[in-house]
VEXDREN-194877 format. One record per residue (C-alpha): y, x, z; residue in three letters; residue number from 1. Coordinates in nm, 4 decimals. Each point is the difference from the previous one (the first is absolute). Last residue first. Layout:
<r c2="Y" c1="X" c3="Z" resn="ALA" resi="NUM"/>
...
END
This chain:
<r c2="2.7684" c1="0.9197" c3="-2.1791" resn="ILE" resi="224"/>
<r c2="-0.2141" c1="0.1407" c3="-0.2940" resn="CYS" resi="223"/>
<r c2="0.0768" c1="0.3714" c3="0.0677" resn="GLY" resi="222"/>
<r c2="0.2674" c1="0.2749" c3="-0.0798" resn="VAL" resi="221"/>
<r c2="0.0061" c1="0.3767" c3="0.0797" resn="PRO" resi="220"/>
<r c2="-0.2491" c1="0.0003" c3="-0.2384" resn="SER" resi="219"/>
<r c2="-0.4030" c1="0.2018" c3="0.0091" resn="LYS" resi="218"/>
<r c2="0.0378" c1="-0.0288" c3="0.3683" resn="PRO" resi="217"/>
<r c2="-0.0560" c1="0.2418" c3="0.2676" resn="PRO" resi="216"/>
<r c2="-0.3954" c1="0.0122" c3="0.0757" resn="ILE" resi="215"/>
<r c2="0.0456" c1="-0.0113" c3="0.4481" resn="ILE" resi="214"/>
<r c2="-0.2346" c1="0.2205" c3="0.2137" resn="GLY" resi="213"/>
<r c2="0.2434" c1="0.3557" c3="-0.0443" resn="PRO" resi="212"/>
<r c2="0.3436" c1="-0.1105" c3="0.1047" resn="GLN" resi="211"/>
<r c2="0.1977" c1="-0.0980" c3="-0.3320" resn="GLY" resi="210"/>
<r c2="0.0827" c1="-0.3895" c3="0.1302" resn="VAL" resi="209"/>
<r c2="-0.0548" c1="0.0709" c3="0.3521" resn="ALA" resi="208"/>
<r c2="-0.3196" c1="-0.1793" c3="0.1191" resn="ILE" resi="207"/>
<r c2="-0.1213" c1="-0.3252" c3="0.2207" resn="PRO" resi="206"/>
<r c2="-0.2535" c1="-0.0342" c3="0.2182" resn="LEU" resi="205"/>
<r c2="-0.3313" c1="-0.0199" c3="-0.1724" resn="PRO" resi="204"/>
<r c2="-0.1767" c1="-0.2971" c3="-0.1030" resn="GLY" resi="203"/>
<r c2="-0.2709" c1="-0.1773" c3="0.2619" resn="LEU" resi="202"/>
<r c2="-0.3614" c1="0.0050" c3="-0.1047" resn="THR" resi="201"/>
<r c2="-0.1590" c1="-0.2725" c3="-0.1373" resn="ILE" resi="200"/>
<r c2="-0.4344" c1="-0.1417" c3="0.0616" resn="LYS" resi="199"/>
<r c2="-0.1136" c1="-0.2831" c3="-0.1172" resn="SER" resi="198"/>
<r c2="0.1431" c1="0.0094" c3="-0.3958" resn="THR" resi="197"/>
<r c2="-0.2846" c1="0.3090" c3="-0.0144" resn="ASP" resi="196"/>
<r c2="0.0894" c1="0.0630" c3="-0.3307" resn="LEU" resi="195"/>
<r c2="-0.2430" c1="0.1178" c3="-0.3115" resn="THR" resi="194"/>
<r c2="0.0505" c1="0.2914" c3="-0.2534" resn="LEU" resi="193"/>
<r c2="-0.2170" c1="0.0867" c3="-0.2849" resn="VAL" resi="192"/>
<r c2="-0.0677" c1="0.3324" c3="-0.1242" resn="GLY" resi="191"/>
<r c2="-0.3401" c1="-0.0018" c3="-0.0667" resn="GLU" resi="190"/>
<r c2="-0.0929" c1="0.2102" c3="0.3166" resn="ALA" resi="189"/>
<r c2="0.1774" c1="-0.2706" c3="0.2748" resn="ASP" resi="188"/>
<r c2="0.3520" c1="0.0021" c3="0.0601" resn="VAL" resi="187"/>
<r c2="0.0894" c1="-0.1820" c3="0.3283" resn="SER" resi="186"/>
<r c2="0.3047" c1="-0.1274" c3="0.1339" resn="VAL" resi="185"/>
<r c2="0.1574" c1="-0.1114" c3="0.3600" resn="ALA" resi="184"/>
<r c2="0.2834" c1="-0.2247" c3="-0.0515" resn="PHE" resi="183"/>
<r c2="0.4062" c1="0.1031" c3="0.0136" resn="ARG" resi="182"/>
<r c2="0.3373" c1="-0.0959" c3="0.1869" resn="ASP" resi="181"/>
<r c2="0.2858" c1="0.1121" c3="-0.1205" resn="MET" resi="180"/>
<r c2="0.2496" c1="0.1737" c3="0.0692" resn="GLY" resi="179"/>
<r c2="0.1452" c1="0.0302" c3="0.3395" resn="ARG" resi="178"/>
<r c2="0.2977" c1="-0.2317" c3="0.2506" resn="PRO" resi="177"/>
<r c2="0.0930" c1="-0.2188" c3="-0.3216" resn="ALA" resi="176"/>
<r c2="0.3854" c1="-0.0688" c3="0.0050" resn="PRO" resi="175"/>
<r c2="0.1962" c1="0.1375" c3="-0.3559" resn="GLY" resi="174"/>
<r c2="-0.0031" c1="0.2487" c3="-0.1736" resn="TYR" resi="173"/>
<r c2="0.3774" c1="0.0263" c3="0.0447" resn="GLN" resi="172"/>
<r c2="-0.0837" c1="0.0509" c3="0.3820" resn="ALA" resi="171"/>
<r c2="-0.1555" c1="0.3240" c3="-0.0440" resn="GLY" resi="170"/>
<r c2="-0.3786" c1="0.1429" c3="0.0056" resn="ALA" resi="169"/>
<r c2="-0.1825" c1="-0.0699" c3="-0.2971" resn="ALA" resi="168"/>
<r c2="-0.3369" c1="-0.1590" c3="-0.0087" resn="LYS" resi="167"/>
<r c2="-0.3512" c1="0.1608" c3="-0.0998" resn="ILE" resi="166"/>
<r c2="-0.2030" c1="-0.2687" c3="-0.2037" resn="GLY" resi="165"/>
<r c2="-0.1310" c1="0.1921" c3="-0.2408" resn="LEU" resi="164"/>
<r c2="0.2659" c1="-0.0765" c3="-0.2626" resn="ARG" resi="163"/>
<r c2="0.3045" c1="0.1306" c3="0.2162" resn="ASP" resi="162"/>
<r c2="0.1065" c1="-0.3375" c3="0.2403" resn="TYR" resi="161"/>
<r c2="0.2863" c1="-0.1590" c3="-0.0171" resn="ARG" resi="160"/>
<r c2="0.1155" c1="-0.2654" c3="0.2162" resn="SER" resi="159"/>
<r c2="0.3038" c1="-0.2899" c3="-0.1267" resn="GLY" resi="158"/>
<r c2="-0.0598" c1="-0.2572" c3="0.2151" resn="HIS" resi="157"/>
<r c2="-0.1456" c1="-0.2308" c3="-0.1915" resn="CYS" resi="156"/>
<r c2="-0.0805" c1="0.1241" c3="-0.3076" resn="PRO" resi="155"/>
<r c2="-0.2221" c1="0.2616" c3="0.1734" resn="CYS" resi="154"/>
<r c2="0.0214" c1="0.3103" c3="-0.3008" resn="GLU" resi="153"/>
<r c2="-0.2785" c1="0.2773" c3="-0.0590" resn="LEU" resi="152"/>
<r c2="0.0909" c1="0.2365" c3="-0.1678" resn="TRP" resi="151"/>
<r c2="-0.1140" c1="0.1497" c3="-0.3708" resn="PHE" resi="150"/>
<r c2="0.3478" c1="0.0496" c3="-0.0799" resn="ASN" resi="149"/>
<r c2="0.1189" c1="-0.2174" c3="-0.3021" resn="ARG" resi="148"/>
<r c2="-0.3632" c1="-0.1653" c3="-0.0369" resn="LEU" resi="147"/>
<r c2="0.0857" c1="-0.1645" c3="0.3476" resn="CYS" resi="146"/>
<r c2="-0.2701" c1="-0.0387" c3="0.1848" resn="PRO" resi="145"/>
<r c2="-0.0039" c1="-0.3625" c3="0.2374" resn="ASN" resi="144"/>
<r c2="0.0323" c1="-0.0403" c3="0.4223" resn="PRO" resi="143"/>
<r c2="-0.2258" c1="-0.3337" c3="0.0855" resn="LYS" resi="142"/>
<r c2="0.1810" c1="-0.1223" c3="0.2934" resn="CYS" resi="141"/>
<r c2="-0.1348" c1="-0.0412" c3="0.3612" resn="GLY" resi="140"/>
<r c2="0.3258" c1="0.0558" c3="0.2032" resn="LEU" resi="139"/>
<r c2="-0.0145" c1="0.3778" c3="0.0679" resn="HIS" resi="138"/>
<r c2="-0.2898" c1="0.1761" c3="-0.1151" resn="PRO" resi="137"/>
<r c2="-0.0033" c1="-0.1573" c3="-0.3726" resn="CYS" resi="136"/>
<r c2="-0.3127" c1="-0.1252" c3="-0.0589" resn="ARG" resi="135"/>
<r c2="-0.1857" c1="0.1269" c3="-0.2902" resn="GLN" resi="134"/>
<r c2="-0.2496" c1="0.2243" c3="0.1325" resn="TYR" resi="133"/>
<r c2="0.0115" c1="0.3099" c3="-0.1202" resn="LEU" resi="132"/>
<r c2="-0.3136" c1="0.1441" c3="-0.1217" resn="ALA" resi="131"/>
<r c2="0.0218" c1="0.3716" c3="-0.0938" resn="ARG" resi="130"/>
<r c2="-0.2372" c1="0.2140" c3="-0.2490" resn="VAL" resi="129"/>
<r c2="-0.0995" c1="0.3718" c3="-0.0111" resn="ASN" resi="128"/>
<r c2="-0.2895" c1="0.0104" c3="0.1611" resn="LEU" resi="127"/>
<r c2="0.1180" c1="0.3238" c3="0.2223" resn="ALA" resi="126"/>
<r c2="0.3480" c1="-0.2067" c3="0.0382" resn="THR" resi="125"/>
<r c2="-0.1364" c1="-0.3146" c3="0.0943" resn="GLY" resi="124"/>
<r c2="0.2323" c1="-0.0951" c3="0.2577" resn="ASP" resi="123"/>
<r c2="-0.1741" c1="-0.2844" c3="0.1027" resn="GLY" resi="122"/>
<r c2="-0.1336" c1="0.1169" c3="0.3397" resn="THR" resi="121"/>
<r c2="-0.3433" c1="-0.1520" c3="-0.1184" resn="GLU" resi="120"/>
<r c2="-0.0858" c1="0.2531" c3="-0.2247" resn="ASP" resi="119"/>
<r c2="-0.2970" c1="0.0429" c3="-0.1876" resn="GLU" resi="118"/>
<r c2="-0.0961" c1="0.1802" c3="-0.2627" resn="GLY" resi="117"/>
<r c2="-0.0206" c1="0.0891" c3="-0.4270" resn="PRO" resi="116"/>
<r c2="0.3298" c1="0.0882" c3="-0.1356" resn="VAL" resi="115"/>
<r c2="0.2088" c1="-0.2203" c3="-0.2424" resn="PHE" resi="114"/>
<r c2="0.0701" c1="0.1687" c3="-0.2978" resn="GLU" resi="113"/>
<r c2="0.3143" c1="0.0851" c3="-0.2304" resn="GLN" resi="112"/>
<r c2="0.0698" c1="0.3237" c3="0.2041" resn="ARG" resi="111"/>
<r c2="0.4169" c1="0.0535" c3="-0.0957" resn="SER" resi="110"/>
<r c2="0.0440" c1="-0.3122" c3="0.1265" resn="PRO" resi="109"/>
<r c2="-0.0160" c1="0.0941" c3="0.3827" resn="ASP" resi="108"/>
<r c2="-0.0532" c1="-0.3105" c3="0.2229" resn="ILE" resi="107"/>
<r c2="-0.0844" c1="-0.2340" c3="-0.2720" resn="LEU" resi="106"/>
<r c2="0.0907" c1="-0.3759" c3="0.0941" resn="ALA" resi="105"/>
<r c2="-0.1369" c1="-0.2883" c3="0.0844" resn="ILE" resi="104"/>
<r c2="0.1971" c1="-0.3196" c3="0.1596" resn="TYR" resi="103"/>
<r c2="-0.1311" c1="-0.2538" c3="0.1851" resn="ALA" resi="102"/>
<r c2="-0.0533" c1="-0.3498" c3="0.0780" resn="ARG" resi="101"/>
<r c2="-0.3654" c1="0.0564" c3="-0.0608" resn="ALA" resi="100"/>
<r c2="-0.0651" c1="-0.2515" c3="-0.2471" resn="PRO" resi="99"/>
<r c2="0.3683" c1="0.0049" c3="-0.1441" resn="GLN" resi="98"/>
<r c2="-0.0530" c1="0.3850" c3="-0.0672" resn="TYR" resi="97"/>
<r c2="0.3173" c1="0.1747" c3="-0.0868" resn="TYR" resi="96"/>
<r c2="0.0331" c1="0.3286" c3="-0.1648" resn="ALA" resi="95"/>
<r c2="0.1975" c1="0.2640" c3="0.1322" resn="PRO" resi="94"/>
<r c2="0.1796" c1="0.2331" c3="-0.2454" resn="PHE" resi="93"/>
<r c2="-0.1574" c1="0.3100" c3="0.0039" resn="GLY" resi="92"/>
<r c2="0.0443" c1="0.2115" c3="-0.3422" resn="GLU" resi="91"/>
<r c2="-0.3594" c1="-0.1409" c3="-0.1553" resn="ALA" resi="90"/>
<r c2="0.1075" c1="-0.3686" c3="0.1289" resn="ILE" resi="89"/>
<r c2="0.3084" c1="-0.0372" c3="-0.1851" resn="PRO" resi="88"/>
<r c2="0.0157" c1="-0.3130" c3="-0.0450" resn="LEU" resi="87"/>
<r c2="-0.0737" c1="-0.1927" c3="-0.3777" resn="SER" resi="86"/>
<r c2="-0.3495" c1="0.0018" c3="0.0840" resn="SER" resi="85"/>
<r c2="-0.0930" c1="-0.1292" c3="0.3439" resn="ASN" resi="84"/>
<r c2="-0.3565" c1="-0.1459" c3="-0.0539" resn="GLN" resi="83"/>
<r c2="-0.0531" c1="0.2956" c3="-0.2269" resn="ALA" resi="82"/>
<r c2="0.1163" c1="0.2578" c3="0.2366" resn="LYS" resi="81"/>
<r c2="-0.1846" c1="-0.1343" c3="0.2866" resn="ILE" resi="80"/>
<r c2="-0.3225" c1="-0.0513" c3="-0.1768" resn="ASP" resi="79"/>
<r c2="0.0495" c1="0.3966" c3="-0.0747" resn="ASP" resi="78"/>
<r c2="0.0739" c1="0.1189" c3="0.3933" resn="LEU" resi="77"/>
<r c2="-0.3604" c1="-0.1551" c3="0.0661" resn="THR" resi="76"/>
<r c2="-0.0416" c1="-0.3453" c3="0.1488" resn="GLY" resi="75"/>
<r c2="0.2211" c1="-0.2453" c3="0.2197" resn="ILE" resi="74"/>
<r c2="-0.3334" c1="-0.1198" c3="0.2545" resn="GLU" resi="73"/>
<r c2="0.0929" c1="-0.1743" c3="0.2999" resn="ILE" resi="72"/>
<r c2="-0.1055" c1="0.0144" c3="0.3572" resn="VAL" resi="71"/>
<r c2="0.1554" c1="-0.2798" c3="0.2219" resn="GLY" resi="70"/>
<r c2="0.2950" c1="-0.1347" c3="0.1096" resn="GLY" resi="69"/>
<r c2="0.0926" c1="-0.0603" c3="-0.3659" resn="PHE" resi="68"/>
<r c2="-0.3334" c1="-0.1617" c3="-0.1494" resn="GLY" resi="67"/>
<r c2="-0.3451" c1="0.1582" c3="0.0316" resn="GLY" resi="66"/>
<r c2="-0.1424" c1="-0.3886" c3="0.0207" resn="ALA" resi="65"/>
<r c2="-0.1769" c1="0.0931" c3="0.3676" resn="PHE" resi="64"/>
<r c2="0.3372" c1="0.2170" c3="0.1104" resn="ASN" resi="63"/>
<r c2="0.1923" c1="-0.2563" c3="-0.1646" resn="PRO" resi="62"/>
<r c2="-0.1563" c1="-0.2798" c3="0.2523" resn="TRP" resi="61"/>
<r c2="0.0622" c1="0.0930" c3="0.2796" resn="LEU" resi="60"/>
<r c2="0.3048" c1="-0.0993" c3="0.0662" resn="PHE" resi="59"/>
<r c2="-0.0503" c1="-0.3415" c3="-0.1549" resn="HIS" resi="58"/>
<r c2="-0.3096" c1="-0.0288" c3="0.1710" resn="ILE" resi="57"/>
<r c2="0.1389" c1="0.0605" c3="0.3397" resn="THR" resi="56"/>
<r c2="0.2841" c1="-0.2647" c3="-0.0803" resn="GLY" resi="55"/>
<r c2="-0.2582" c1="-0.2945" c3="-0.0535" resn="ALA" resi="54"/>
<r c2="-0.1839" c1="0.0600" c3="0.2494" resn="THR" resi="53"/>
<r c2="0.2451" c1="-0.0519" c3="0.2260" resn="VAL" resi="52"/>
<r c2="0.1261" c1="-0.2464" c3="-0.1703" resn="GLU" resi="51"/>
<r c2="-0.3308" c1="-0.1701" c3="0.0258" resn="THR" resi="50"/>
<r c2="-0.0373" c1="0.1386" c3="0.3617" resn="LEU" resi="49"/>
<r c2="0.3431" c1="-0.1925" c3="0.1241" resn="TRP" resi="48"/>
<r c2="-0.1226" c1="-0.3487" c3="-0.2878" resn="LEU" resi="47"/>
<r c2="-0.3306" c1="-0.0007" c3="0.2647" resn="ALA" resi="46"/>
<r c2="0.1279" c1="-0.0022" c3="0.2709" resn="ILE" resi="45"/>
<r c2="0.2882" c1="-0.2736" c3="-0.0831" resn="GLY" resi="44"/>
<r c2="-0.2776" c1="-0.1950" c3="-0.0466" resn="GLY" resi="43"/>
<r c2="-0.1601" c1="0.0732" c3="0.2783" resn="GLY" resi="42"/>
<r c2="0.2910" c1="-0.1014" c3="0.2395" resn="LEU" resi="41"/>
<r c2="-0.0054" c1="-0.2594" c3="-0.1991" resn="SER" resi="40"/>
<r c2="-0.3226" c1="-0.1668" c3="0.0177" resn="VAL" resi="39"/>
<r c2="0.0205" c1="0.0695" c3="0.4078" resn="ARG" resi="38"/>
<r c2="0.2510" c1="-0.2142" c3="0.0711" resn="LEU" resi="37"/>
<r c2="-0.0429" c1="-0.2685" c3="-0.2356" resn="LEU" resi="36"/>
<r c2="-0.3461" c1="0.0466" c3="0.2017" resn="ARG" resi="35"/>
<r c2="0.1881" c1="-0.0784" c3="0.3294" resn="ARG" resi="34"/>
<r c2="0.2405" c1="-0.2575" c3="-0.1336" resn="ARG" resi="33"/>
<r c2="-0.3171" c1="-0.2140" c3="-0.1771" resn="SER" resi="32"/>
<r c2="-0.0548" c1="-0.0303" c3="-0.2953" resn="ILE" resi="31"/>
<r c2="-0.0521" c1="-0.4164" c3="-0.1401" resn="GLY" resi="30"/>
<r c2="-0.2870" c1="-0.2988" c3="0.0425" resn="GLN" resi="29"/>
<r c2="-0.0880" c1="-0.0057" c3="0.3841" resn="VAL" resi="28"/>
<r c2="-0.3108" c1="0.0723" c3="0.1051" resn="PRO" resi="27"/>
<r c2="-0.3030" c1="-0.2019" c3="-0.0828" resn="HIS" resi="26"/>
<r c2="-0.2950" c1="0.1172" c3="0.2324" resn="GLN" resi="25"/>
<r c2="0.2375" c1="0.0704" c3="0.3326" resn="ARG" resi="24"/>
<r c2="0.1654" c1="-0.3386" c3="-0.0873" resn="GLN" resi="23"/>
<r c2="-0.3700" c1="-0.1949" c3="-0.0595" resn="SER" resi="22"/>
<r c2="-0.0837" c1="0.0818" c3="0.3690" resn="LYS" resi="21"/>
<r c2="0.3076" c1="-0.0816" c3="0.1188" resn="ILE" resi="20"/>
<r c2="-0.0224" c1="-0.3681" c3="-0.1359" resn="ALA" resi="19"/>
<r c2="-0.4446" c1="-0.0081" c3="0.1220" resn="GLN" resi="18"/>
<r c2="0.1457" c1="0.1349" c3="0.3248" resn="SER" resi="17"/>
<r c2="0.2962" c1="-0.2835" c3="-0.0345" resn="THR" resi="16"/>
<r c2="0.3356" c1="0.0525" c3="-0.0110" resn="LEU" resi="15"/>
<r c2="0.2512" c1="-0.1374" c3="0.3313" resn="ALA" resi="14"/>
<r c2="0.1313" c1="-0.3411" c3="-0.1276" resn="GLN" resi="13"/>
<r c2="0.4250" c1="-0.1006" c3="-0.0955" resn="PRO" resi="12"/>
<r c2="0.0193" c1="-0.3686" c3="0.0014" resn="LYS" resi="11"/>
<r c2="0.0227" c1="-0.1807" c3="-0.2710" resn="GLU" resi="10"/>
<r c2="0.2641" c1="-0.3438" c3="-0.1117" resn="ALA" resi="9"/>
<r c2="0.2691" c1="0.2261" c3="0.2833" resn="ALA" resi="8"/>
<r c2="0.1518" c1="-0.2424" c3="0.1949" resn="GLN" resi="7"/>
<r c2="0.2533" c1="-0.2177" c3="-0.0594" resn="VAL" resi="6"/>
<r c2="0.0926" c1="-0.2180" c3="0.3619" resn="HIS" resi="5"/>
<r c2="0.1671" c1="-0.3200" c3="-0.0876" resn="TYR" resi="4"/>
<r c2="0.0987" c1="-0.2756" c3="0.2911" resn="ASN" resi="3"/>
<r c2="0.3717" c1="0.0746" c3="-0.1154" resn="SER" resi="2"/>
<r c2="0.2881" c1="-0.0974" c3="0.1965" resn="MET" resi="1"/>
END
C-alpha cells in the first residue's frame, strides 16, 4: 500500500484587503445581468416610442401636406372640365380626382357653375357640387362611373348608385347598405372648389328606382 498523499499545489487563501480594494477599483470586464436587463428594457421602450411617433406622424402628415385626410383644393369647374376633356362633365358625369379619392359631380348640370359657400354635410345642393368618397360602403371597393348610364357601379359585388351617389334599392342593385359617403365642400368667391377629406358624412339610405331622390339611368344597360 502506497504512502504517497496527493496535495494541492496551492491552497486557497483569503483575499487580502489590498486585493479586494483593487477589484473594487477595477471591476470585472463585460456586462452584468442587471445592466443587460436595463439596456434591453430601455431599448424596447425606445423602439415602442419610435413606432408610436412614426405612426402619429404618418397619420397627421396628410393634414400638414394637403393630402388625403386634410383639405385639398380641386379647382374651378373649368379646371375640372379641362382635366377631363374626354368626359361629359358638363352633363353631370362624375369626374375622378385621385389625390382626394373623390368623385366630383354637378348637381344641376343646367347651371354650369359652382356657387360660393360652404357645406360640411357634403350634400352640396346649395353649392351645385357634390364630392363622393370613392369607397363603396359595402366592402370598400372602388365604384366606377359608367358612360352608358351615368351611374356608379361597384365591380366587386354589383352595388349601383346614381351619378350623385344615391344607392338604388333592391337586391338586383347590389348589397351596399347606403349611398356613397360624402366629403365636406366649399367654394370661394372665385369659384374654386375645396374638399375637406377629414370630414365625411355617411351616405343616405337606398331609394327605389323611379322614386324621387334618385336620378334614373340614361340607359337600362350598364357597364357591369
